[in-house]
C-alpha positions as a Markdown table, in Angstrom:
| # | Residue | x | y | z |
|---|---|---|---|---|
| 1 | Met | 95.2 | -15.1 | 62.5 |
| 2 | Asp | 93.9 | -16.5 | 59.2 |
| 3 | Lys | 93.5 | -13.8 | 56.8 |
| 4 | Leu | 91.5 | -13.6 | 53.2 |
| 5 | Ile | 94.0 | -12.2 | 50.7 |
| 6 | Thr | 92.1 | -9.9 | 48.5 |
| 7 | Gly | 94.8 | -9.8 | 45.4 |
| 8 | Ile | 94.2 | -6.2 | 44.8 |
| 9 | Lys | 97.3 | -4.4 | 44.2 |
| 10 | Asn | 98.8 | -3.2 | 47.3 |
| 11 | Phe | 95.7 | -3.4 | 49.3 |
| 12 | Asp | 96.6 | -6.6 | 51.4 |
| 13 | Tyr | 99.9 | -4.8 | 52.3 |
| 14 | Ile | 97.8 | -1.9 | 53.7 |
| 15 | Leu | 95.8 | -4.5 | 55.7 |
| 16 | Gly | 99.0 | -6.3 | 57.0 |
| 17 | Gly | 98.4 | -9.3 | 54.9 |
| 18 | Gly | 94.8 | -9.2 | 54.3 |
| 19 | Ile | 91.1 | -9.2 | 55.9 |
| 20 | Pro | 90.7 | -11.3 | 58.8 |
| 21 | Val | 88.6 | -14.5 | 57.9 |
| 22 | Tyr | 85.1 | -14.8 | 59.1 |
| 23 | Ser | 84.8 | -11.2 | 59.8 |
| 24 | Leu | 81.8 | -9.1 | 58.7 |
| 25 | Asn | 82.9 | -5.9 | 56.8 |
| 26 | Ile | 80.8 | -2.9 | 55.5 |
| 27 | Val | 82.1 | -1.4 | 52.2 |
| 28 | Ser | 80.5 | 2.2 | 52.1 |
| 29 | Gly | 80.6 | 4.9 | 49.8 |
| 30 | Ala | 78.4 | 7.3 | 47.4 |
| 31 | Pro | 77.2 | 5.8 | 44.0 |
| 32 | Gly | 79.8 | 5.5 | 41.5 |
| 33 | Ser | 82.7 | 5.7 | 44.2 |
| 34 | Gly | 83.7 | 1.9 | 43.1 |
| 35 | Lys | 82.2 | -0.2 | 45.9 |
| 36 | Thr | 80.8 | -3.1 | 43.5 |
| 37 | Ile | 83.9 | -3.5 | 41.6 |
| 38 | Phe | 86.2 | -3.3 | 44.5 |
| 39 | Val | 84.2 | -6.4 | 46.3 |
| 40 | Gln | 83.9 | -8.4 | 42.8 |
| 41 | Asn | 87.4 | -7.9 | 42.3 |
| 42 | Ile | 88.0 | -9.6 | 45.8 |
| 43 | Ile | 85.7 | -12.5 | 45.1 |
| 44 | Phe | 86.9 | -13.4 | 41.6 |
| 45 | Asn | 90.7 | -13.2 | 42.9 |
| 46 | Ser | 89.4 | -15.5 | 45.8 |
| 47 | Ala | 87.9 | -17.9 | 43.4 |
| 48 | Arg | 91.3 | -18.3 | 41.7 |
| 49 | Asn | 92.4 | -19.2 | 45.0 |
| 50 | Gly | 89.7 | -22.1 | 45.5 |
| 51 | Leu | 87.3 | -20.0 | 47.4 |
| 52 | Lys | 83.7 | -19.9 | 47.0 |
| 53 | Ser | 81.4 | -16.9 | 47.0 |
| 54 | Leu | 77.8 | -16.2 | 47.2 |
| 55 | Tyr | 76.9 | -12.5 | 45.8 |
| 56 | Leu | 73.2 | -11.5 | 46.6 |
| 57 | Thr | 72.0 | -8.5 | 45.0 |
| 58 | Thr | 69.1 | -6.5 | 46.4 |
| 59 | Ile | 67.3 | -4.0 | 44.6 |
| 60 | Ser | 69.9 | -1.5 | 43.4 |
| 61 | Glu | 71.2 | -3.4 | 40.3 |
| 62 | Ser | 70.3 | -6.6 | 38.8 |
| 63 | Gln | 72.8 | -9.7 | 38.6 |
| 64 | Phe | 72.7 | -9.8 | 34.7 |
| 65 | Lys | 73.3 | -6.0 | 34.5 |
| 66 | Met | 76.4 | -6.4 | 37.1 |
| 67 | Val | 77.8 | -9.4 | 35.1 |
| 68 | Arg | 77.6 | -7.5 | 32.0 |
| 69 | His | 79.5 | -4.7 | 33.3 |
| 70 | Leu | 82.3 | -6.8 | 34.7 |
| 71 | Gln | 83.3 | -8.4 | 31.3 |
| 72 | Gly | 85.5 | -5.6 | 30.5 |
| 73 | Phe | 87.7 | -6.3 | 33.7 |
| 74 | Glu | 90.8 | -8.7 | 33.6 |
| 75 | Phe | 89.8 | -10.4 | 37.0 |
| 76 | Phe | 86.4 | -11.4 | 35.5 |
| 77 | Ser | 86.1 | -15.1 | 34.3 |
| 78 | Asp | 82.9 | -16.9 | 32.8 |
| 79 | Asp | 84.4 | -20.1 | 33.7 |
| 80 | Leu | 84.2 | -19.3 | 37.5 |
| 81 | Leu | 80.5 | -18.3 | 37.3 |
| 82 | Gly | 78.0 | -20.8 | 39.0 |
| 83 | Asp | 80.8 | -22.8 | 40.6 |
| 84 | Lys | 83.2 | -20.4 | 42.5 |
| 85 | Val | 81.1 | -17.3 | 42.2 |
| 86 | Ile | 77.3 | -17.6 | 42.5 |
| 87 | Tyr | 74.8 | -14.9 | 42.2 |
| 88 | Gly | 71.6 | -14.9 | 43.9 |
| 89 | Asp | 68.6 | -12.3 | 43.9 |
| 90 | Leu | 67.9 | -11.3 | 47.7 |
| 91 | Gly | 65.8 | -8.4 | 46.1 |
| 92 | Leu | 63.1 | -10.6 | 44.4 |
| 93 | Val | 62.5 | -12.3 | 48.0 |
| 94 | Leu | 62.2 | -9.0 | 49.6 |
| 95 | Arg | 59.7 | -7.5 | 47.3 |
| 96 | Lys | 57.7 | -10.4 | 46.8 |
| 97 | Gln | 57.8 | -12.2 | 50.5 |
| 98 | Gly | 58.7 | -9.5 | 52.5 |
| 99 | Thr | 61.5 | -8.8 | 55.1 |
| 100 | Asp | 60.5 | -11.7 | 57.3 |
| 101 | Lys | 61.6 | -14.3 | 54.4 |
| 102 | Ala | 65.0 | -12.8 | 53.9 |
| 103 | Leu | 66.8 | -14.4 | 56.6 |
| 104 | Glu | 65.3 | -17.6 | 55.7 |
| 105 | Tyr | 66.4 | -17.4 | 52.0 |
| 106 | Leu | 69.8 | -16.4 | 53.1 |
| 107 | Thr | 70.3 | -19.2 | 55.1 |
| 108 | Glu | 69.0 | -21.6 | 52.5 |
| 109 | Met | 71.3 | -20.4 | 50.0 |
| 110 | Ile | 74.5 | -20.6 | 52.6 |
| 111 | Lys | 73.3 | -24.4 | 53.3 |
| 112 | Lys | 73.0 | -25.0 | 49.7 |
| 113 | His | 76.2 | -23.7 | 48.2 |
| 114 | Leu | 78.4 | -23.6 | 51.5 |
| 115 | Pro | 80.4 | -20.4 | 50.4 |
| 116 | Asn | 83.4 | -19.1 | 52.0 |
| 117 | Ile | 82.4 | -15.4 | 51.2 |
| 118 | Val | 78.9 | -13.9 | 51.5 |
| 119 | Val | 78.0 | -10.4 | 49.9 |
| 120 | Ile | 75.0 | -8.3 | 50.2 |
| 121 | Asp | 74.8 | -5.5 | 47.7 |
| 122 | Ser | 73.3 | -3.1 | 48.5 |
| 123 | Phe | 72.7 | -3.4 | 52.0 |
| 124 | Lys | 71.5 | 0.4 | 52.4 |
| 125 | Ala | 68.8 | -0.3 | 49.8 |
| 126 | Ile | 67.3 | -3.0 | 52.6 |
| 127 | Arg | 66.6 | 0.0 | 54.8 |
| 128 | Asp | 63.8 | 1.4 | 53.0 |
| 129 | Leu | 61.8 | -1.8 | 53.1 |
| 130 | Phe | 61.4 | -1.6 | 56.7 |
| 131 | Pro | 58.8 | 0.6 | 58.6 |
| 132 | Asp | 61.0 | 2.2 | 61.2 |
| 133 | Glu | 64.6 | 2.0 | 62.4 |
| 134 | Lys | 63.9 | -0.1 | 65.6 |
| 135 | Thr | 62.8 | -3.0 | 63.0 |
| 136 | Phe | 65.6 | -2.6 | 60.9 |
| 137 | Lys | 68.0 | -2.7 | 63.9 |
| 138 | Ala | 66.4 | -6.0 | 65.0 |
| 139 | Phe | 66.9 | -7.3 | 61.4 |
| 140 | Val | 70.6 | -6.3 | 61.4 |
| 141 | Phe | 71.3 | -8.2 | 64.8 |
| 142 | Asp | 69.4 | -11.1 | 63.7 |
| 143 | Leu | 71.4 | -11.2 | 60.5 |
| 144 | Ala | 74.8 | -10.9 | 62.2 |
| 145 | Ala | 73.9 | -13.7 | 64.5 |
| 146 | Ala | 72.7 | -15.9 | 61.7 |
| 147 | Leu | 76.0 | -15.2 | 59.6 |
| 148 | Ser | 78.2 | -15.9 | 62.9 |
| 149 | Ile | 76.9 | -19.6 | 62.9 |
| 150 | Trp | 78.8 | -20.0 | 59.4 |
| 151 | Glu | 82.6 | -19.8 | 58.9 |
| 152 | Ile | 82.2 | -17.2 | 56.2 |
| 153 | Thr | 83.6 | -13.8 | 55.4 |
| 154 | Val | 80.9 | -11.2 | 54.8 |
| 155 | Phe | 80.8 | -8.0 | 52.9 |
| 156 | Leu | 77.9 | -5.7 | 53.1 |
| 157 | Val | 77.8 | -3.0 | 50.5 |
| 158 | Gly | 75.9 | 0.2 | 50.6 |
| 159 | Glu | 75.6 | 3.8 | 49.5 |
| 160 | Tyr | 76.6 | 5.5 | 52.7 |
| 161 | Glu | 78.0 | 8.9 | 53.3 |
| 162 | Glu | 80.8 | 9.1 | 55.6 |
| 163 | Gln | 78.7 | 11.0 | 58.3 |
| 164 | Glu | 76.6 | 8.1 | 58.5 |
| 165 | Leu | 79.1 | 5.5 | 59.5 |
| 166 | Thr | 79.1 | 6.5 | 63.3 |
| 167 | Leu | 75.3 | 6.9 | 63.4 |
| 168 | Leu | 73.4 | 3.8 | 61.9 |
| 169 | Ser | 72.9 | 0.5 | 63.5 |
| 170 | Glu | 74.6 | -1.7 | 60.9 |
| 171 | Phe | 78.0 | -0.2 | 61.6 |
| 172 | Ala | 77.9 | -1.5 | 65.5 |
| 173 | Ile | 77.9 | -5.1 | 64.2 |
| 174 | Ala | 80.8 | -4.5 | 61.6 |
| 175 | Asp | 84.5 | -5.8 | 62.3 |
| 176 | Gly | 85.7 | -3.8 | 59.3 |
| 177 | Ile | 84.6 | -0.7 | 57.6 |
| 178 | Phe | 86.1 | 0.4 | 54.2 |
| 179 | His | 85.0 | 3.7 | 52.9 |
| 180 | Leu | 85.3 | 4.7 | 49.2 |
| 181 | Tyr | 85.0 | 8.4 | 48.0 |
| 182 | Gly | 86.3 | 10.7 | 45.3 |
| 183 | Gln | 87.1 | 14.3 | 44.9 |
| 184 | Glu | 87.6 | 16.4 | 41.8 |
| 185 | Glu | 90.7 | 18.2 | 41.0 |
| 186 | Lys | 91.5 | 20.4 | 38.0 |
| 187 | Arg | 92.7 | 17.6 | 35.8 |
| 188 | Phe | 91.9 | 14.6 | 37.5 |
| 189 | Gln | 88.9 | 12.8 | 39.2 |
| 190 | Lys | 90.6 | 10.9 | 42.1 |
| 191 | Arg | 89.2 | 7.9 | 44.2 |
| 192 | Phe | 90.4 | 7.3 | 47.6 |
| 193 | Ile | 89.9 | 4.3 | 50.2 |
| 194 | Arg | 90.1 | 4.7 | 54.0 |
| 195 | Ile | 90.0 | 1.9 | 56.3 |
| 196 | Arg | 87.8 | 3.3 | 59.1 |
| 197 | Lys | 87.8 | 0.2 | 61.2 |
| 198 | Met | 89.4 | -3.4 | 61.5 |
| 199 | Arg | 89.1 | -5.6 | 64.2 |
| 200 | Gly | 91.8 | -8.1 | 65.1 |
| 201 | Thr | 94.8 | -6.5 | 62.8 |
| 202 | Ser | 96.8 | -3.6 | 62.4 |
| 203 | Phe | 96.3 | -1.5 | 59.1 |
| 204 | Glu | 98.0 | 1.5 | 57.4 |
| 205 | Gln | 95.6 | 4.5 | 58.4 |
| 206 | Gly | 94.9 | 7.4 | 56.2 |
| 207 | Glu | 93.5 | 7.9 | 52.7 |
| 208 | His | 95.0 | 5.6 | 50.1 |
| 209 | Leu | 94.6 | 6.5 | 46.3 |
| 210 | Phe | 93.1 | 3.8 | 44.2 |
| 211 | Gln | 92.3 | 3.6 | 40.2 |
| 212 | Ile | 89.7 | 1.6 | 38.5 |
| 213 | Ser | 91.8 | 0.2 | 35.4 |
| 214 | Pro | 90.9 | -2.6 | 33.1 |
| 215 | Val | 93.0 | -5.0 | 35.6 |
| 216 | Gly | 90.5 | -3.9 | 38.3 |
| 217 | Ile | 91.1 | -1.9 | 41.5 |
| 218 | Glu | 94.7 | -0.7 | 41.8 |
| 219 | Val | 95.9 | 1.0 | 45.2 |
| 220 | Tyr | 98.6 | 3.5 | 45.9 |
| 221 | Pro | 99.4 | 3.4 | 49.8 |
| 222 | Arg | 99.8 | 6.8 | 51.1 |
| 223 | Met | 103.4 | 7.5 | 52.1 |
| 224 | Arg | 104.1 | 8.3 | 55.7 |
| 225 | Pro | 107.5 | 6.9 | 56.9 |
| 226 | Glu | 107.5 | 6.6 | 60.7 |
| 227 | Gly | 109.1 | 4.8 | 63.5 |
| 228 | Lys | 111.7 | 2.3 | 62.3 |
| 229 | Glu | 111.2 | 3.5 | 58.7 |
| 230 | Leu | 113.0 | 7.0 | 60.0 |
| 231 | Gln | 116.0 | 5.2 | 61.5 |
| 232 | Tyr | 118.5 | 4.2 | 58.9 |
| 233 | Glu | 122.5 | 3.9 | 58.8 |
| 234 | Val | 124.5 | 7.1 | 57.4 |
| 235 | Lys | 127.3 | 6.2 | 55.2 |
| 236 | Gln | 130.6 | 8.2 | 55.0 |
| 237 | Gly | 131.4 | 7.6 | 51.5 |
| 238 | Arg | 131.2 | 10.1 | 48.6 |
| 239 | Lys | 129.7 | 9.9 | 45.2 |
| 240 | Gly | 131.0 | 12.8 | 42.7 |
| 241 | Phe | 129.9 | 14.2 | 39.6 |
| 242 | Gly | 133.2 | 13.5 | 37.9 |
| 243 | Ile | 133.6 | 17.1 | 37.1 |
| 244 | Pro | 136.9 | 18.5 | 38.0 |
| 245 | Gly | 136.5 | 21.5 | 40.2 |
| 246 | Leu | 132.9 | 20.9 | 41.5 |
| 247 | Asp | 133.9 | 17.6 | 43.1 |
| 248 | Glu | 136.7 | 19.6 | 44.9 |
| 249 | Met | 134.2 | 22.3 | 45.8 |
| 250 | Leu | 132.0 | 19.5 | 47.6 |
| 251 | Ser | 135.1 | 18.3 | 49.5 |
| 252 | Asp | 135.1 | 15.1 | 46.9 |
| 253 | Gly | 131.8 | 14.6 | 46.2 |
| 254 | Leu | 128.3 | 14.4 | 47.8 |
| 255 | Leu | 128.0 | 12.1 | 50.8 |
| 256 | Glu | 126.5 | 8.9 | 50.1 |
| 257 | Gly | 122.4 | 8.5 | 50.6 |
| 258 | Thr | 121.8 | 12.3 | 50.6 |
| 259 | Ile | 119.3 | 14.6 | 48.9 |
| 260 | Thr | 120.7 | 17.3 | 46.6 |
| 261 | Leu | 118.6 | 20.2 | 45.1 |
| 262 | Ile | 120.1 | 21.9 | 41.9 |
| 263 | Ser | 118.2 | 25.2 | 41.7 |
| 264 | Gly | 118.5 | 27.7 | 38.6 |
| 265 | Gly | 116.9 | 29.6 | 35.9 |
| 266 | Thr | 115.9 | 27.9 | 32.5 |
| 267 | Gly | 118.9 | 26.9 | 30.4 |
| 268 | Ala | 121.5 | 27.4 | 33.5 |
| 269 | Gly | 122.5 | 23.8 | 33.2 |
| 270 | Lys | 120.4 | 21.9 | 35.8 |
| 271 | Thr | 119.6 | 18.9 | 33.5 |
| 272 | Ile | 123.0 | 18.6 | 32.3 |
| 273 | Leu | 124.7 | 18.4 | 35.9 |
| 274 | Ala | 122.0 | 15.9 | 36.8 |
| 275 | Leu | 122.9 | 13.9 | 33.8 |
| 276 | Lys | 126.5 | 14.0 | 34.4 |
| 277 | Phe | 126.0 | 12.8 | 38.0 |
| 278 | Leu | 124.1 | 9.7 | 36.6 |
| 279 | Leu | 126.7 | 9.0 | 34.0 |
| 280 | Glu | 129.6 | 9.0 | 36.5 |
| 281 | Gly | 127.8 | 6.7 | 38.4 |
| 282 | Ala | 127.1 | 4.3 | 35.5 |
| 283 | Glu | 130.9 | 4.4 | 34.8 |
| 284 | Lys | 131.5 | 2.9 | 38.0 |
| 285 | Gly | 129.0 | 0.4 | 37.7 |
| 286 | Glu | 126.1 | 1.9 | 39.7 |
| 287 | Lys | 122.6 | 2.0 | 38.3 |
| 288 | Gly | 120.7 | 5.2 | 37.7 |
| 289 | Ile | 117.3 | 6.5 | 36.8 |
| 290 | Phe | 116.5 | 9.8 | 35.2 |
| 291 | Leu | 112.7 | 10.6 | 35.8 |
| 292 | Ser | 111.8 | 13.5 | 33.5 |
| 293 | Phe | 108.8 | 15.8 | 33.7 |
| 294 | Glu | 110.5 | 18.1 | 31.3 |
| 295 | Glu | 112.2 | 16.8 | 28.4 |
| 296 | Pro | 111.5 | 13.5 | 26.4 |
| 297 | Ala | 114.0 | 10.7 | 26.4 |
| 298 | Ala | 115.2 | 11.4 | 22.9 |
| 299 | Gln | 115.8 | 15.2 | 23.6 |
| 300 | Leu | 118.1 | 14.2 | 26.7 |
| 301 | Leu | 120.0 | 11.6 | 24.4 |
| 302 | Asn | 120.6 | 14.3 | 21.8 |
| 303 | Thr | 122.0 | 16.5 | 24.6 |
| 304 | Ala | 124.3 | 13.8 | 25.8 |
| 305 | Arg | 125.5 | 13.0 | 22.4 |
| 306 | His | 126.4 | 16.7 | 21.8 |
| 307 | Leu | 128.5 | 16.6 | 24.9 |
| 308 | Gly | 130.4 | 13.4 | 23.8 |
| 309 | Trp | 128.7 | 11.5 | 26.5 |
| 310 | Glu | 128.0 | 7.6 | 26.1 |
| 311 | Met | 124.8 | 7.5 | 27.3 |
| 312 | Asp | 123.5 | 5.2 | 24.7 |
| 313 | Arg | 125.9 | 2.4 | 25.7 |
| 314 | His | 124.8 | 2.7 | 29.3 |
| 315 | Leu | 121.3 | 2.6 | 28.5 |
| 316 | Ala | 121.6 | -0.4 | 26.5 |
| 317 | Glu | 123.7 | -2.2 | 29.0 |
| 318 | Gly | 121.1 | -1.5 | 31.6 |
| 319 | Arg | 123.3 | 1.0 | 34.1 |
| 320 | Leu | 120.8 | 3.8 | 33.1 |
| 321 | Asp | 117.1 | 4.3 | 32.7 |
| 322 | Ile | 115.2 | 7.6 | 31.4 |
| 323 | Lys | 111.7 | 7.8 | 32.4 |
| 324 | Phe | 109.4 | 10.4 | 31.0 |
| 325 | Ile | 106.3 | 11.3 | 32.3 |
| 326 | Ser | 104.2 | 14.3 | 31.0 |
| 327 | Pro | 103.5 | 16.8 | 33.5 |
| 328 | Val | 99.9 | 16.8 | 32.2 |
| 329 | Glu | 99.4 | 13.3 | 33.4 |
| 330 | Leu | 101.2 | 13.6 | 36.7 |
| 331 | Asp | 99.6 | 12.5 | 39.8 |
| 332 | Val | 101.9 | 12.7 | 42.8 |
| 333 | Asp | 99.7 | 10.4 | 45.0 |
| 334 | Lys | 100.2 | 7.7 | 42.4 |
| 335 | His | 103.7 | 8.4 | 41.2 |
| 336 | Ala | 105.3 | 9.0 | 44.5 |
| 337 | Phe | 104.7 | 5.2 | 45.1 |
| 338 | Glu | 105.5 | 4.4 | 41.6 |
| 339 | Ile | 109.0 | 5.9 | 41.9 |
| 340 | Leu | 109.8 | 3.7 | 44.9 |
| 341 | Asp | 108.5 | 0.7 | 43.3 |
| 342 | Met | 110.8 | 1.3 | 40.2 |
| 343 | Ile | 113.8 | 1.9 | 42.5 |
| 344 | Arg | 113.4 | -1.1 | 44.4 |
| 345 | Glu | 112.8 | -3.2 | 41.4 |
| 346 | Lys | 116.1 | -2.0 | 39.3 |
| 347 | Lys | 118.1 | -1.8 | 42.7 |
| 348 | Val | 119.0 | 1.9 | 41.8 |
| 349 | Glu | 121.9 | 3.8 | 43.7 |
| 350 | Arg | 121.6 | 7.2 | 41.7 |
| 351 | Phe | 118.1 | 8.8 | 41.0 |
| 352 | Val | 117.3 | 12.1 | 39.5 |
| 353 | Ile | 113.8 | 13.9 | 39.3 |
| 354 | Asp | 113.9 | 16.8 | 36.7 |
| 355 | Ser | 112.3 | 18.8 | 38.1 |
| 356 | Ile | 110.2 | 18.9 | 41.4 |
| 357 | Ser | 108.8 | 22.2 | 40.2 |
| 358 | Ser | 106.4 | 19.8 | 38.1 |
| 359 | Phe | 105.3 | 18.2 | 41.3 |
| 360 | Glu | 104.8 | 21.6 | 42.8 |
| 361 | Asn | 102.4 | 22.5 | 39.7 |
| 362 | Ser | 100.6 | 19.5 | 39.6 |
| 363 | Val | 99.1 | 19.9 | 43.1 |
| 364 | Ser | 96.7 | 22.7 | 44.4 |
| 365 | Asp | 97.8 | 22.0 | 48.1 |
| 366 | Leu | 101.2 | 23.1 | 48.6 |
| 367 | Gln | 101.2 | 21.4 | 52.2 |
| 368 | Lys | 100.5 | 18.2 | 50.2 |
| 369 | Tyr | 103.5 | 18.9 | 48.0 |
| 370 | Asn | 105.7 | 19.4 | 50.9 |
| 371 | Asp | 104.4 | 16.3 | 52.6 |
| 372 | Tyr | 105.0 | 14.1 | 49.7 |
| 373 | Leu | 108.4 | 15.4 | 49.1 |
| 374 | Trp | 109.5 | 14.9 | 52.5 |
| 375 | Ala | 108.1 | 11.2 | 52.7 |
| 376 | Leu | 109.6 | 10.4 | 49.4 |
| 377 | Gly | 112.9 | 12.1 | 50.7 |
| 378 | Gln | 113.0 | 9.7 | 53.8 |
| 379 | Gln | 112.3 | 6.7 | 51.8 |
| 380 | Leu | 115.3 | 7.4 | 49.3 |
| 381 | Arg | 117.6 | 8.1 | 52.2 |
| 382 | Arg | 116.5 | 5.0 | 53.9 |
| 383 | Arg | 117.6 | 3.2 | 50.9 |
| 384 | Gln | 121.1 | 5.0 | 50.7 |
| 385 | Ile | 120.1 | 6.3 | 47.3 |
| 386 | Asn | 121.9 | 9.5 | 46.0 |
| 387 | Thr | 119.3 | 11.6 | 44.9 |
| 388 | Ile | 119.3 | 14.9 | 42.9 |
| 389 | Phe | 116.2 | 17.0 | 42.6 |
| 390 | Thr | 116.4 | 19.9 | 40.1 |
| 391 | Ala | 114.1 | 22.9 | 40.7 |
| 392 | Val | 113.3 | 26.1 | 38.2 |
| 393 | Asn | 114.1 | 29.5 | 39.5 |
| 394 | Asp | 111.7 | 31.8 | 37.5 |
| 395 | Asp | 114.1 | 34.8 | 37.4 |
| 396 | Pro | 117.5 | 33.6 | 36.2 |
| 397 | Phe | 119.1 | 36.6 | 37.2 |
| 398 | Ser | 117.5 | 36.9 | 40.6 |
| 399 | Pro | 119.5 | 36.6 | 43.9 |
| 400 | Leu | 120.1 | 33.3 | 45.4 |
| 401 | Ile | 116.4 | 32.0 | 45.5 |
| 402 | Val | 116.3 | 28.3 | 46.2 |
| 403 | Ser | 112.5 | 27.4 | 45.5 |
| 404 | Lys | 109.0 | 29.1 | 46.2 |
| 405 | Thr | 108.2 | 26.5 | 48.8 |
| 406 | Gln | 110.1 | 25.7 | 52.3 |
| 407 | Ile | 111.8 | 22.5 | 51.5 |
| 408 | Ser | 114.9 | 22.7 | 53.5 |
| 409 | Leu | 114.0 | 19.9 | 55.7 |
| 410 | Thr | 113.8 | 17.6 | 52.6 |
| 411 | Ile | 117.3 | 18.8 | 51.3 |
| 412 | Asp | 120.9 | 17.9 | 52.3 |
| 413 | Asn | 122.7 | 19.9 | 49.8 |
| 414 | Ile | 122.0 | 22.8 | 47.7 |
| 415 | Ile | 123.9 | 23.8 | 44.4 |
| 416 | Ile | 122.4 | 27.0 | 42.9 |
| 417 | Leu | 123.0 | 27.9 | 39.2 |
| 418 | Arg | 122.5 | 31.5 | 38.0 |
| 419 | Tyr | 123.4 | 34.1 | 35.4 |
| 420 | Val | 125.3 | 37.2 | 35.8 |
| 421 | Glu | 126.0 | 40.1 | 33.0 |
| 422 | Glu | 129.4 | 41.5 | 32.5 |
| 423 | Asn | 130.1 | 44.0 | 29.9 |
| 424 | Ser | 127.1 | 42.8 | 27.8 |
| 425 | His | 128.0 | 39.1 | 28.3 |
| 426 | Ile | 125.9 | 36.8 | 29.8 |
| 427 | Lys | 127.9 | 34.2 | 32.3 |
| 428 | Lys | 126.9 | 31.0 | 34.2 |
| 429 | Val | 127.7 | 31.0 | 37.8 |
| 430 | Leu | 127.7 | 28.1 | 40.3 |
| 431 | Gly | 127.6 | 28.1 | 44.1 |
| 432 | Ile | 127.3 | 25.7 | 46.9 |
| 433 | Leu | 124.7 | 26.9 | 49.1 |
| 434 | Lys | 124.5 | 24.1 | 51.8 |
| 435 | Thr | 126.0 | 20.6 | 52.5 |
| 436 | Arg | 124.7 | 18.8 | 55.5 |
| 437 | Gly | 127.3 | 17.3 | 57.6 |
| 438 | Ser | 130.2 | 18.1 | 55.4 |
| 439 | Asp | 132.1 | 21.2 | 54.7 |
| 440 | His | 132.2 | 22.9 | 51.0 |
| 441 | Asp | 133.5 | 25.7 | 49.0 |
| 442 | Lys | 132.0 | 28.9 | 49.7 |
| 443 | Ala | 133.0 | 30.8 | 46.6 |
| 444 | Leu | 130.9 | 31.6 | 43.3 |
| 445 | Arg | 132.5 | 30.2 | 40.5 |
| 446 | Glu | 131.9 | 30.7 | 36.7 |
| 447 | Phe | 131.2 | 27.5 | 34.6 |
| 448 | Glu | 130.7 | 26.7 | 31.1 |
| 449 | Ile | 129.0 | 23.9 | 29.1 |
| 450 | Thr | 130.8 | 23.5 | 25.9 |
| 451 | Pro | 130.9 | 20.4 | 23.6 |
| 452 | Asn | 133.8 | 19.2 | 25.7 |
| 453 | Gly | 131.8 | 18.8 | 28.8 |
| 454 | Ile | 131.4 | 21.0 | 31.9 |
| 455 | Ser | 134.2 | 23.1 | 33.0 |
| 456 | Ile | 134.4 | 25.0 | 36.5 |
| 457 | Leu | 136.2 | 28.4 | 36.0 |
| 458 | Gly | 137.6 | 30.9 | 38.6 |
| 459 | Lys | 135.8 | 32.9 | 41.3 |
| 460 | Leu | 133.8 | 35.9 | 40.4 |
| 461 | Asp | 135.9 | 38.8 | 39.8 |
| 462 | Arg | 133.5 | 41.3 | 41.9 |
| 463 | Ala | 130.9 | 41.1 | 44.3 |
| 464 | Asp | 128.5 | 43.5 | 42.6 |
| 465 | Met | 128.3 | 41.1 | 39.4 |
| 466 | Leu | 125.5 | 39.7 | 41.4 |
| 467 | Lys | 123.4 | 42.7 | 41.4 |
């Protein structure tokens, strides 16, 4: 089946390659949800591929006002107007000549311009011009019949609420239904698109985040590994920290492609352990990314220099990369997708998120947090990427608490860092709580972080030191 390539970032992927040509599609949503920009983005992208579009406005927004608003987007081009993108005023015909002349005007415009795409915006506004539902329903079916004669792809845009999608007559004729909607969170106004129907092709179900930027529409598909994506080869190789004592506790390192949680209180050494894991990989020629929600790159580099680690050299040679994202700007719907995009592009083998507590704090729905963490973990495993998540334990002297949420299904290995007090001295303690598919040292050991690096010391002297 031939498909219309929308050219919208990631949207054709969701559609399995694009929108079937010659289909009739309804783009629905409340005012301000992004419907018009969405369709305009498609027709200007199509124009660059040589396709002609006929865009008919009704009574919701004049074509002159619409074009003026589009001029700030990169997809817009004055050079395409009048040639590949043609605007017409169906609203004027409806107001002055009545609904009987609407189909006649539409047919004349199609014959004159021979477009590949026809848009009517807003189709919902036409409803109010008909005396009753029966008359409008007859118009809808006559319109569908008239459009089916021509080899064109159709978009009907309207201010429909989601509950109307199963009630109104125009949706019965639709081959595809795209519903755009938004929701308010404390720090973000989010927009989502859901494909409610698409005849003749498969598509990714569920809600997908999209943003309106100077580029236009940018879609971030929902991560939901299933089927073949959950089946992957499990390797038996190991990747170590390069820290004598710790690698021995892990039976010579972490199994390849596994996810490790390093949990501990503030200042316990989570970030330094994670950095050392990446540096050990860089020494072996493996690429790594440190994604920080806690410390800017300059601060991490300063820490590495104090420990005598050659992070600057590895950064310059492209084996390491540090990305800092302010937790204030963190949006898991977007960044979970961008993480995988970045990993694919750089062919990463070792990856760190410092910390997943920032993920947790950025969403109000903890179930959504757990779902995204699980989906991200499955994608990382499938790519055989050794991953470290760090998590903050609010009480650094507490018992062996891992995290406030249940994330054991996501994590293969757990390393606990905590403090103990002895004779008015604070000591740091490290333990391996879990290694899936591998043996590990069960002892709790003291460790130190000095200008010479990380040193694993002896076992705790007494069990009551943890109290």
